[in-house]
C-alpha positions as CSV (number, residue, x, y, z in Angstrom):
1,X,0.0,0.0,0.0
2,X,1.4,3.4,-1.0
3,X,1.6,6.4,1.4
4,X,-1.2,8.1,-0.5
5,X,-3.4,5.1,-0.1
6,X,-2.6,4.9,3.6
7,X,-3.6,8.6,4.0
8,X,-6.9,8.1,2.1
9,X,-7.6,5.0,4.2
10,X,-6.8,6.9,7.5
11,X,-9.0,9.9,6.4
12,X,-11.9,7.6,5.5
13,X,-11.6,5.8,8.8
14,X,-11.6,9.1,10.7
15,X,-14.6,10.3,8.7
16,X,-16.5,7.1,9.5
17,X,-15.7,7.4,13.2
18,X,-16.7,11.1,13.3
19,X,-19.9,10.3,11.4
20,X,-20.8,7.5,13.9
21,X,-20.1,9.8,16.9
22,X,-22.3,12.6,15.4
23,X,-25.2,10.1,15.0
24,X,-24.7,8.8,18.6
25,X,-24.6,12.3,20.1
26,X,-27.6,13.3,18.0
27,X,-29.6,10.4,19.3
28,X,-28.5,11.2,22.9
29,X,-29.7,14.8,22.5
30,X,-33.0,13.9,21.1
31,X,-33.7,11.1,23.6
32,X,-35.4,13.6,25.9
33,X,-38.2,13.6,23.4
34,X,-38.3,9.9,22.7
35,X,-41.4,8.6,24.4
36,X,-40.3,5.0,24.4
37,X,-38.2,5.7,27.5
38,X,-41.0,7.3,29.6
39,X,-44.0,5.8,31.4
40,X,-47.5,6.8,30.3
41,X,-47.8,9.6,32.9
42,X,-44.5,11.2,32.0
43,X,-45.4,11.1,28.3
44,X,-48.3,13.5,28.7
45,X,-46.2,15.9,30.8
46,X,-43.4,15.9,28.2
47,X,-45.9,16.2,25.4
48,X,-47.6,19.3,26.9
49,X,-44.2,20.9,27.7
50,X,-43.0,20.3,24.2
51,X,-46.0,22.1,22.8
52,X,-45.7,25.1,25.2
53,X,-45.8,28.0,22.7
54,X,-43.6,30.4,24.7
55,X,-41.0,27.8,25.4
56,X,-40.9,26.8,21.7
57,X,-40.8,30.5,20.6
58,X,-37.8,31.0,22.9
59,X,-36.2,27.9,21.7
60,X,-36.3,28.8,18.0
61,X,-35.1,32.3,18.8
62,X,-38.2,34.6,18.6
63,X,-37.3,36.3,21.8
64,X,-33.8,37.2,20.6
65,X,-35.3,39.8,18.2
66,X,-38.8,40.4,19.4
67,X,-37.8,40.5,23.1
68,X,-38.3,38.1,26.0
69,X,-42.0,39.1,26.4
70,X,-42.4,39.4,22.5
71,X,-43.4,43.0,22.9
72,X,-40.8,44.2,20.4
73,X,-37.3,45.6,20.4
74,X,-35.2,47.9,18.2
75,X,-34.6,44.8,16.0
76,X,-38.2,43.6,15.5
77,X,-41.8,44.6,16.0
78,X,-44.1,43.6,18.8
79,X,-46.1,40.4,18.5
80,X,-48.8,41.6,20.8
81,X,-52.3,41.8,19.1
82,X,-51.1,39.9,16.1
83,X,-54.6,38.4,16.0
84,X,-55.7,41.8,14.5
85,X,-53.9,40.9,11.3
86,X,-53.5,37.1,11.2
87,X,-55.4,33.9,11.8
88,X,-53.7,30.7,12.9
89,X,-53.2,29.3,9.4
90,X,-51.9,32.6,7.9
91,X,-49.4,33.0,10.8
92,X,-48.1,29.4,10.4
93,X,-47.7,30.0,6.7
94,X,-45.9,33.3,7.4
95,X,-43.5,31.6,9.9
96,X,-42.7,28.9,7.3
97,X,-41.9,31.4,4.5
98,X,-41.9,35.1,5.5
99,X,-40.2,36.2,2.3
100,X,-43.4,35.4,0.4
101,X,-45.1,38.3,2.2
102,X,-42.5,40.9,1.2
103,X,-44.9,42.8,-1.0
104,X,-47.5,43.4,1.7
105,X,-47.5,47.1,2.8
106,X,-47.1,46.3,6.5
107,X,-43.9,44.4,5.7
108,X,-42.6,47.1,3.5
109,X,-43.1,49.5,6.4
110,X,-41.3,47.0,8.8
111,X,-38.4,46.8,6.4
112,X,-38.1,50.6,6.6
113,X,-38.5,50.7,10.4
114,X,-36.1,47.7,11.0
115,X,-33.4,48.0,8.3
116,X,-30.9,45.1,7.8
117,X,-33.1,42.7,9.8
118,X,-34.5,39.6,8.1
119,X,-37.2,37.4,9.5
120,X,-35.9,33.8,9.2
121,X,-38.0,31.1,7.7
122,X,-38.9,28.2,10.0
123,X,-39.8,25.8,7.2
124,X,-37.9,23.0,8.9
125,X,-39.6,23.4,12.3
126,X,-42.3,20.8,12.9
127,X,-45.8,22.1,11.9
128,X,-47.2,21.1,15.4
129,X,-44.6,23.2,17.1
130,X,-45.3,26.1,14.7
131,X,-49.0,25.7,15.5
132,X,-48.3,25.9,19.2
133,X,-46.2,29.0,18.7
134,X,-48.9,30.6,16.5
135,X,-51.5,29.8,19.2
136,X,-49.3,31.5,21.8
137,X,-48.6,34.5,19.7
138,X,-52.3,34.9,18.8
139,X,-53.1,34.9,22.5
140,X,-50.9,37.9,23.3
141,X,-52.9,41.0,24.2
142,X,-52.0,44.4,25.7
């Protein structure tokens, strides 16, 4: 075996080891949500905590721009009284693809008020979680 072949083999071996470790650690991190490890009573508690809208909103980063209480900051507008403009389905669709609403006058005004700030798309977030977030946001009132 030549030196080049030894290096390629070593690199491939290292890649396989790192890939396996990443899969193992990913499984460990997600095991908190794996209901197979819980009893029936703990399942309902975990399920309800997973779908807590405020917790989910904080987890995906809403509070980093909209504020801890989601009442707005100098980076993003308030989410209080969003129900005046959105229903649940519309809000979920917006969260999945905010750039598709770029021609709406409200969002043109937001772009002027909050320059250089882009609302991220949450298309990879589970639709149930987005629903819980939308329900929470729609419940916010002054």
